[in-house]
C-alpha positions as CSV (number, residue, x, y, z in Angstrom):
1,M,89.9,6.2,1.2
2,D,90.3,5.4,4.6
3,H,90.3,2.4,4.1
4,A,91.9,-0.2,0.8
5,P,90.8,-3.6,0.6
6,L,93.6,-5.9,-0.3
7,G,91.2,-7.1,-2.8
8,F,87.3,-8.5,-4.0
9,I,84.8,-11.2,-4.6
10,L,82.2,-11.2,-7.0
11,F,78.8,-12.7,-6.9
12,A,76.2,-14.1,-8.9
13,R,74.3,-10.8,-8.3
14,N,78.0,-8.9,-10.2
15,C,77.9,-10.9,-13.0
16,E,75.7,-10.4,-16.2
17,D,77.8,-11.2,-19.2
18,P,81.7,-11.2,-19.9
19,E,82.0,-7.7,-21.3
20,Q,80.3,-6.2,-18.1
21,V,82.1,-8.2,-15.5
22,R,86.0,-7.5,-17.1
23,A,84.7,-3.7,-16.8
24,L,83.6,-4.2,-13.2
25,V,87.0,-5.9,-12.3
26,A,88.8,-3.2,-14.2
27,A,87.2,-0.4,-12.6
28,L,87.6,-2.3,-8.5
29,R,91.2,-2.6,-9.3
30,E,91.2,1.3,-10.2
31,T,89.6,2.9,-6.9
32,I,92.2,1.1,-5.1
33,G,95.1,1.8,-7.7
34,R,96.7,-1.8,-7.7
35,A,96.5,-3.5,-11.3
36,E,97.3,-6.6,-9.6
37,A,95.0,-7.1,-6.6
38,P,93.2,-10.4,-6.1
39,V,89.8,-10.5,-7.3
40,L,88.0,-13.7,-6.7
41,I,84.9,-15.7,-7.0
42,D,83.3,-18.9,-6.3
43,Q,83.0,-21.1,-9.0
44,E,83.1,-24.8,-7.8
45,G,80.9,-26.3,-10.6
46,G,77.3,-27.6,-9.5
47,R,75.2,-25.7,-7.0
48,V,78.1,-22.9,-6.3
49,A,78.9,-21.3,-10.1
50,R,78.8,-17.5,-9.5
51,L,79.6,-17.6,-13.4
52,K,76.5,-19.1,-15.2
53,P,75.0,-20.0,-18.7
54,P,74.4,-19.0,-21.6
55,H,77.5,-16.7,-21.0
56,W,79.5,-19.2,-19.1
57,R,80.0,-22.9,-18.7
58,A,77.9,-25.1,-16.3
59,A,80.9,-27.3,-14.9
60,P,79.5,-30.6,-13.2
61,A,79.5,-30.9,-9.2
62,P,82.4,-32.4,-7.7
63,G,80.5,-35.1,-6.8
64,R,80.2,-36.1,-10.5
65,F,83.8,-36.7,-10.5
66,G,84.2,-38.6,-7.2
67,L,81.5,-41.3,-8.2
68,I,84.2,-41.8,-11.3
69,A,87.0,-41.9,-9.2
70,G,85.2,-44.9,-7.6
71,R,85.6,-46.7,-10.6
72,D,88.7,-45.4,-12.2
73,R,90.9,-42.9,-10.6
74,E,93.1,-41.9,-13.4
75,R,89.7,-40.6,-15.5
76,A,88.4,-38.9,-12.8
77,H,91.8,-37.0,-12.2
78,E,92.1,-35.9,-15.7
79,A,88.4,-35.2,-15.6
80,V,89.1,-32.7,-12.8
81,R,92.0,-31.4,-14.1
82,L,90.7,-30.4,-17.3
83,N,87.6,-29.3,-15.8
84,A,89.8,-26.8,-13.6
85,R,91.6,-25.9,-16.7
86,L,88.5,-24.7,-18.6
87,I,87.0,-22.9,-15.2
88,A,90.5,-20.8,-15.4
89,A,90.2,-19.8,-19.1
90,D,86.6,-18.7,-18.3
91,L,88.1,-16.6,-14.8
92,M,91.4,-15.0,-16.7
93,D,89.4,-14.2,-19.6
94,L,87.3,-12.0,-16.8
95,G,90.6,-10.5,-15.2
96,I,89.3,-12.8,-11.9
97,T,92.7,-14.0,-10.5
98,V,91.8,-16.6,-7.4
99,N,89.0,-19.2,-6.8
100,C,87.5,-20.1,-3.6
101,A,88.0,-23.8,-4.6
102,P,88.4,-26.9,-4.2
103,A,85.9,-27.7,-0.8
104,L,88.2,-30.3,0.6
105,D,85.5,-31.5,3.5
106,L,84.6,-34.7,3.9
107,P,81.1,-35.4,4.6
108,T,79.8,-37.7,6.6
109,P,76.4,-39.6,7.4
110,G,73.6,-36.8,9.1
111,A,75.8,-33.8,8.2
112,D,74.2,-30.7,7.1
113,A,73.5,-30.7,3.4
114,V,75.2,-27.7,2.3
115,I,78.6,-29.3,1.6
116,G,77.3,-32.5,0.3
117,D,78.0,-32.8,-3.7
118,R,80.5,-29.9,-3.5
119,S,82.8,-32.2,-1.9
120,F,84.2,-35.1,-4.1
121,G,83.2,-37.6,-2.1
122,A,83.2,-39.4,1.4
123,D,86.9,-41.1,0.9
124,A,89.5,-38.8,2.1
125,E,92.1,-40.2,-0.4
126,I,90.1,-39.4,-3.1
127,I,89.0,-36.3,-2.1
128,A,92.7,-35.3,-1.6
129,D,93.9,-37.0,-5.2
130,L,90.9,-35.0,-7.0
131,G,91.4,-31.6,-5.0
132,R,95.3,-31.4,-6.1
133,A,94.1,-32.2,-9.7
134,F,91.5,-29.3,-9.3
135,C,94.4,-26.9,-8.1
136,E,96.8,-28.0,-10.5
137,G,94.5,-27.3,-13.6
138,L,93.6,-23.4,-12.0
139,L,97.0,-22.9,-11.7
140,A,98.3,-24.3,-15.0
141,G,95.4,-21.2,-16.2
142,G,97.2,-18.4,-14.2
143,V,94.6,-18.8,-11.3
144,L,95.0,-19.1,-7.5
145,P,93.0,-22.0,-5.8
146,V,92.2,-21.6,-2.0
147,I,91.3,-24.8,-0.6
148,K,88.4,-24.9,2.1
149,H,86.9,-25.2,4.4
150,M,90.1,-25.9,6.5
151,P,90.4,-27.7,8.9
152,G,87.2,-29.6,7.4
153,H,83.1,-28.7,7.5
154,G,81.9,-32.3,6.3
155,R,80.7,-33.2,9.8
156,A,78.6,-30.2,10.6
157,R,75.3,-30.7,11.1
158,V,74.3,-27.6,10.9
159,D,74.5,-24.9,8.1
160,S,77.3,-22.0,9.1
161,H,75.8,-19.5,7.1
162,L,72.8,-20.1,9.7
163,E,74.0,-21.2,12.8
164,T,77.0,-22.4,14.5
165,P,77.7,-25.8,13.9
166,V,79.6,-27.9,16.9
167,V,81.4,-31.0,16.2
168,E,82.1,-33.3,18.7
169,T,84.4,-36.0,17.1
170,P,87.5,-36.6,19.2
171,R,90.9,-35.1,18.1
172,A,92.5,-38.4,17.1
173,E,89.6,-39.5,14.6
174,L,89.9,-35.9,13.2
175,E,93.5,-36.1,12.4
176,V,93.1,-39.5,10.7
177,S,89.7,-38.3,8.8
178,D,88.7,-35.0,7.9
179,F,92.0,-33.4,8.4
180,R,93.9,-35.6,5.9
181,P,92.9,-34.1,2.4
182,F,94.5,-30.9,3.8
183,M,97.4,-32.2,5.0
184,A,97.8,-34.1,1.6
185,L,97.4,-30.6,0.0
186,A,99.1,-28.1,2.6
187,D,101.4,-26.6,-0.1
188,A,98.2,-24.8,-1.6
189,P,98.8,-21.1,-2.2
190,W,95.7,-20.3,-0.4
191,A,93.3,-21.5,2.0
192,M,89.6,-20.6,3.8
193,T,88.7,-21.5,7.1
194,G,84.9,-22.9,8.2
195,H,83.3,-21.2,11.1
196,V,83.4,-24.7,12.6
197,V,83.6,-25.7,16.7
198,Y,85.7,-28.2,17.3
199,A,84.8,-29.4,20.8
200,A,87.9,-31.7,21.3
201,I,90.5,-28.6,20.0
202,D,88.5,-25.4,21.5
203,P,85.1,-25.5,22.4
204,D,84.5,-21.9,22.6
205,N,85.6,-20.4,19.2
206,P,85.1,-21.5,15.5
207,A,88.3,-22.4,14.0
208,T,88.3,-19.3,12.0
209,T,88.7,-17.0,15.8
210,S,90.4,-19.8,17.3
211,R,94.2,-19.2,17.8
212,T,94.1,-22.6,19.0
213,V,92.7,-24.1,16.1
214,I,95.1,-22.2,13.6
215,D,98.0,-22.8,15.7
216,E,97.7,-26.4,16.5
217,V,95.9,-27.7,13.6
218,I,96.4,-25.2,10.9
219,R,99.4,-24.5,10.9
220,G,100.8,-26.9,13.2
221,L,99.8,-30.8,12.4
222,I,98.6,-29.8,8.7
223,G,101.4,-27.8,8.4
224,F,99.5,-25.0,6.0
225,D,101.7,-22.0,5.4
226,G,100.2,-20.4,2.8
227,V,97.3,-17.1,3.0
228,L,94.6,-18.2,5.3
229,V,91.2,-16.1,4.5
230,T,88.1,-16.4,6.8
231,D,85.2,-17.7,5.5
232,D,82.2,-14.9,5.1
233,L,82.5,-12.9,8.4
234,S,78.8,-11.9,8.0
235,M,77.3,-15.7,8.5
236,R,75.5,-16.2,11.4
237,A,78.4,-18.9,12.9
238,L,80.0,-16.1,14.4
239,A,79.3,-14.0,17.3
240,G,79.4,-10.4,18.1
241,D,79.4,-6.8,16.0
242,F,81.4,-7.2,12.8
243,T,84.2,-5.2,14.0
244,G,85.0,-7.5,16.5
245,R,84.7,-10.3,14.3
246,A,87.6,-8.8,12.1
247,A,89.7,-8.2,15.3
248,A,89.0,-11.9,16.3
249,A,90.2,-13.5,13.4
250,L,92.9,-11.4,12.7
251,E,94.0,-11.8,16.3
252,A,93.3,-15.8,15.9
253,G,95.9,-16.1,13.2
254,C,94.1,-15.4,9.4
255,D,96.0,-13.3,7.5
256,L,92.9,-12.1,5.8
257,V,89.2,-11.3,6.2
258,L,86.3,-11.7,4.2
259,H,83.3,-10.0,3.9
260,C,81.1,-10.6,1.2
261,N,77.1,-9.4,1.5
262,G,78.3,-5.8,0.5
263,E,76.0,-4.2,2.8
264,P,78.1,-0.6,3.9
265,A,77.3,-0.1,7.2
266,E,78.9,-4.0,8.2
267,M,81.5,-3.1,5.7
268,T,82.6,0.0,7.8
269,E,82.2,-2.1,11.1
270,V,84.4,-4.5,9.9
271,A,86.9,-1.8,8.7
272,R,87.5,-0.6,11.7
273,G,88.4,-3.9,13.0
274,V,91.1,-4.9,10.2
275,T,94.9,-3.5,10.6
276,P,97.7,-3.5,8.0
277,L,99.0,-6.6,6.5
278,S,101.2,-8.5,8.7
279,A,104.8,-9.1,7.3
280,E,103.9,-12.8,7.5
281,A,100.7,-12.3,5.6
282,E,102.9,-10.1,3.4
283,R,105.3,-13.0,3.0
284,R,102.6,-15.8,1.8
285,L,100.7,-13.3,-0.7
286,A,103.8,-12.8,-2.5
287,T,105.1,-16.7,-2.6
288,A,101.3,-17.4,-3.7
289,A,101.3,-14.8,-6.1
290,A,104.3,-16.4,-8.0
291,R,102.4,-20.1,-8.2
292,P,100.7,-19.7,-11.4
293,A,101.6,-20.3,-14.6
294,T,101.6,-18.0,-17.4
295,P,98.4,-19.6,-19.3
296,E,99.0,-21.1,-22.4
297,A,96.3,-20.5,-25.2
298,V,94.0,-23.7,-24.9
299,D,91.5,-24.8,-27.3
300,R,88.3,-24.7,-25.3
301,A,86.0,-26.8,-27.8
302,A,88.4,-29.6,-27.4
303,L,88.9,-29.5,-24.0
304,T,85.1,-29.3,-23.6
305,A,84.6,-32.7,-25.8
306,R,87.8,-34.3,-24.0
307,L,86.1,-33.8,-20.8
308,E,82.6,-34.7,-21.9
309,R,84.4,-38.3,-22.8
310,L,85.5,-38.8,-19.7
311,L,82.5,-37.9,-17.5
312,D,80.8,-40.2,-20.1
313,Q,79.5,-43.1,-17.1
314,S,78.8,-46.0,-19.7
315,G,82.0,-47.3,-18.4
316,H,83.6,-46.9,-22.1
317,P,87.4,-46.0,-22.5
318,A,87.9,-42.4,-22.8
319,S,90.9,-42.7,-25.6
């Protein structure tokens, strides 16, 4: 094998039923000879869920919890934590150890719908509070959370899957709004960059390939010292060939690059642009790997019933 990836990411196209996914995860790890290789998935709930009924629970969209938080913050916090704990139980049952969630983006009026109810709402404090609850639920279940899309995708007026968003908001305003949820969760084990240009910070490069954004904002102002992984390199927000994209992201300060569409030709190009893990990346990965708890057995039916009571919009007590 010329290039051994650090780990793998799964999508709905890879997931048929629990037995098949368990076998796939085991086979992927066997191909690189590392039983603890991270296996990632996007299981946010709502629109972004790679594991779907009938084999897996349909988790609510994050925005639903944000609506509850507007009336009862404590109720919403418990509901989010329970929801994440149930998601972690599903993932651990399959051998999946990293969940690319929660999204801490702060949506603003006029923004593209790509974020929408993937966010916990339009209040930075609520996003931070519920984002922490989601991370706590995953970690309690043995799964590493990945906060995203750092340092904020909520103002993007176009979908970065399709083109490059450019945010013209002054830096001072970003620091007291979009960046705040990430600052509150700067101790998260992993984070994912957003392919967004912040014109007031670096008008030429999206955060993923911007040394200025990563050094000054992500590692500096926000204070994040966990594993920093790119969003999908195959998204159209990034320019250039895949070798150049991978090299630019690592040069800018990302620890890992992520390629998601499974196209072998693109994967070959990405492999040409990567280098061995840096010492800092190794340190961050080791620190993150020590974070999740050894999950205790849970009564899924009881947790689900409790969650449904908390989600009841009638306003009745959730005792």
